Every structure is written in C-alpha cells, then in structure tokens.
N, C-alpha and C positions, 0 to 999 in steps of 0.2 A: 735367413730366407733367401732363396735364389732370386736374383733380379735379372732383368733384361741386360745383356751385354751389348750396350749401345752407347753412342756418343751422348754426353750429358744433354738432357732435354730432348732427345730424339728417340722416343720409345718406338717399338716395332710397329704398333698400331696407334693411331691418334687416340688420345684419352677420351675424346668425346664419343668415339665409337665403342668404348669399353664401359661406359657408365650409363646409368639411367638419366632420363630427362630431368628428374628432380635433383640428382646429384650434380649434373652439369649446371643447372640454375644456381645451386648453392655455390659451386666453384666460381662462377662469374661474380656473384655477390661478395664472396669472401675476398676474391682478388681485388674487387673495387674498394672494399673496406680497407685493405692494406694500402692501396694507392691514396685513399683519402687521409688516412693517418699520416702517411709520409708527406702529404701535401700541407696539412695543417700543423703537424707536430714534428719537431726536430728529434729524431730517434737515433738509436745507437747501432749504426752499421747494419750487420746481418743478424744482430742478436735480439731483436724484438719480433713478436709474432702474435697472430690471432688464430684461435681455433674455433671450429664450429662442428657440432655433432650432426651427423647425417640423418635426414628425415627417413624414418622407417628402419634405420640401422643404429639404434641408440648406443651400441657398443663400439661404433666406429666414428672417427672424426677426421677432419681435414686440417692441415696446419702448413705453415710456410716451410719451404726447403731451406737447408742450411747455408747455401752458397748464393743466395740472392738477397738484394735489398728489398724493402717493402715496395719501392718504386718499380721493381722488376717482377713482381708477382703476377702470374697469369692463371687463368682457370686450369691450364694443363700442367703447370709446374708445382701446383699444390700437391702435397703428399697425404696418403691415407694411412691412418694408424688405428689400432684398437686401444681400448682403455687399459690394457696391460703394457702398452708401449711398444707393440710389435707392428712393423709395417705390413700391411695386408694387401697391398696392390703393387704389382711390379711397376717400376718407374726408373727413369734415368736420374731421379732425384731422391734425396733422403732428408729428413729433418735432423737437427742437432739433438744430441741427448738432452740438453737443457730444455729444448722445446717439447719433445715428445714425452719426457718424464714429467715435466710440470703439468702440461695440459692433460695427459693421461691420468695423473693422480687426482687432479681436481674434478675431472669429468666422471671418474670412477667413484669418487667419494660422494659426489653430489649429482644424482641423476636429474635433478631439477635444473641444473645449469646446462644451457644449450651452447653457449659461446663464451669465450674468455679472451680478453685483450691484455697482453703483458708488454709494457714498454719501460724503457729507461730514457726519459726526456730530461733535459737540464732542470726543468721545474719540478717534476715529481721526484727526481733524485735529490734535489735540495730539500724538499719537504720530508723525504724519507730519512734525512739526516738531522732533522730538527726534533727536539723533544716536544711532545705534545701533538705531533703529527699535523693533520689538516685542521686548521682552525675555522670556525664558522663565521668568517668575517665578510663573506660575500654571499649573494643569493645562490651562486653555483655551489659553494662549499656547504651551505645549509642543507642541500639535498642529501648529503652524506652524514648529517649530524647523528652521532651515536650509532652509526651504521658501518663503521670501518673496523676490520680486523687488523691486527698488527703482528707481523712475524719478525722476531728478533734475528739479527745476523749472527746466528750461533752454529749453523750447520751448512754444509754444501748443498744448496737447494737446486743443484742440477742432477743429482743422483736419484735413483728410485727411493732410497731411504729418506733423503732430504726432502724430496717433493711430497712424499707421503706425510711427513711431519708438517710440511707447509699446508697441505690439504686439511689436516686435522685442525690446524690453527685457524683456518678460514671459518670453521664451524658452520653456522647457519647464515653468515653474512655473505654479501655479494661483491664487496670491494675490500681489497687488502693493500696495506702499505707494507712492502718488504723493506725493513729498516736498512738504510745505507745501500739500497739496491734499486728500488723503483716501485711500480704499481701493478696490480692485477685487478681488472674490472670485469665482472661477469654479468650475464643476462639470461633471460628466458628465451631470447632470440638473438640472432646476430645483430639485428638492428638495435636492440636494447643495449647490448654490451658496447657497441660502437658509440651510441649516443651518450651513454653515461661516462664512457671513457673521455669523450670530448669535454663534457662538463667538468670532469675531474681535472683534466689538464688545464682548463681555464681557471679553475679555483686555485690550483697549485701555482700557476704563473702570477695570479693576483696576489697570493700570499707572499711569494718571494719579493714581488715589487713593493708591497706595503711595508714589509719588514725592512727592506733596503732603504725606504724613504726616511726611516728614523723617527717618524711622528708616533705619538701614542695611538694605539688602535682602538677603534670603536667596537666593543664586543656586544652583539645583540643578546637580549635576554634569552635564557634557555627555552622558555615556552614559545617564543617567536621562532627559534631555530627548529624546535620539535614540530610545530605546526607546518612550517614550510617543508620539512622533510616528509611529513605524512602526506602532504599534497603533491609535492613534486619529486619525491625520492622513492616512491613506492615501486616495488618490483611488479612487472607486468604492465606498466604504464605505457611503454613504447613497444611498437611492433613494426612490421614491414609496411604498414599503411601510415605510419607517423610522418608528418610533413618533413621533418629533418632528414629522415632516411630517404624519402622519395626525392627530395632536393639533392641529397648526396649522390644517389645513384645517377641522377640526371647530370650532375657535375662530372662524375667519373666517366660517363658515356661521352661527354664533350671533350674533356681534357685527356683522357687515357683510354681511347677506344681499343687499344691493343690488350687491355686486361682480359678480354674475352677469348684470346687466342689459346 
C-alpha cells in the first residue's frame, strides 16, 4: 500500500484532521493505556503492544507502531490496520509484523474481542516458563481460574500462519499464556483488557515471589477459586466507567499529557 513519503511521524495532514471524533477519542485512550502499562509494568523494548477495535469499524483496529516504546505512544503515531493485517491508513509509521499479525488474527477469529494486550514482562515470562502456568494462590490469580488458554512454543507466532494457529488455541477464552513467551489478555473493551492485564501481571509477580521464597504454598480449595472467578473474573465486568479505568485515565492525563498529541 502506498504511504505518505514524509519524515517519520510527520504525515502530510495531522491525523486528528483525518479521523472521526470517535476514532480520535479511542486513539487518546489507547495511547494512555500504553503509557500506563509502561508506568506499572516493566516491558520488552518496542516488542509489546495493545490493540483496540475501532467503534463503527469492526474490521479495523489500532495498534502500536514498531519503532516506539510504550512510553512514546501518542494518539497520532498509532497505526490503523484491518483484520487481514493490511495497513489501511497512510502514516509515517507502521506496525511490526508480529504486532499486526497477532492482533489481526485474534480480532478476526473473535469478533467479541474489542481489545488485546500482549506483553513480555519478567513476571509473565517467568510464569510462561513454569509447568502448571498461573496458579490460583492469590486473589488476583483466582480471577483467571480455569479461564486461561495455553499456547505451546511450537511455531513462529509472528507469521500469519503462526498467529492463526495461536488464535485457534485461544478458543473461547480471554486470557492466554504463550509458553516461554509472555501473555495475551483480551477484553470486551479497551478498559477491560487493560484492567485484566494489570491483575494478571500482579498475579504473575506474586507467584514468582512466592515460589522464590521457598516455603510451602497455600492452595485454596477449587470451589473457593471458582466462586471468586465467577464473581471477579467474568467478562463484561469492567468498562470505561469502571473506577480503575477512570483513575488510570486521570493519572495518564497528569503524568503523560503528551499522549494526546
């Protein structure tokens, strides 16, 4: 696809002038979500990303550009793709194949998913390398009890073929551990995907710490875990009115006002 021949990040017309008010609002929120993940989670250089499906355009989504850290994401440097992995809006930026293939595959396979967070943090990498995956040893981990898909490290999950296989492995679940790779957390809204990713990260950090301590772990009864998952792990529980999202947007506004550029 022909792109603007311009300096990186300097499109011929400002992005805000080329998109709807709804898309610009989503761009601002998605940029803020990247900044917040970078603020709370130690992530892997330029290789982690969040996607969000566009309102009124279910075949299109926004995702992080390939040459910026999460700390550098702005409303304007997010890039727009379709669920077949094609860039659909001219930009001085592009996403990495790993990003657009993975998110395109998941969003195409699951129309009910609106947003997805994919990270490699030290904690979720550690859990992804442990047999048994995420254990229900904390309140945060119990939210995901029996609700995690696992994808074995058997194929290149940056290619269209590999990511299609990954999307099939996700099945009807909303969270996936990519073995020896990291985590994928999805939601019915950007807010939900962000919030559940935060809980997943806390659970992973706690597990790594508990195992490192060497003491025998307290394993809650299965019925206790299931009850907590039903109450606090249900999909559709969080949205843009949820207090954690509202507080997060306020924090992003205070700490990272340039995310709206």
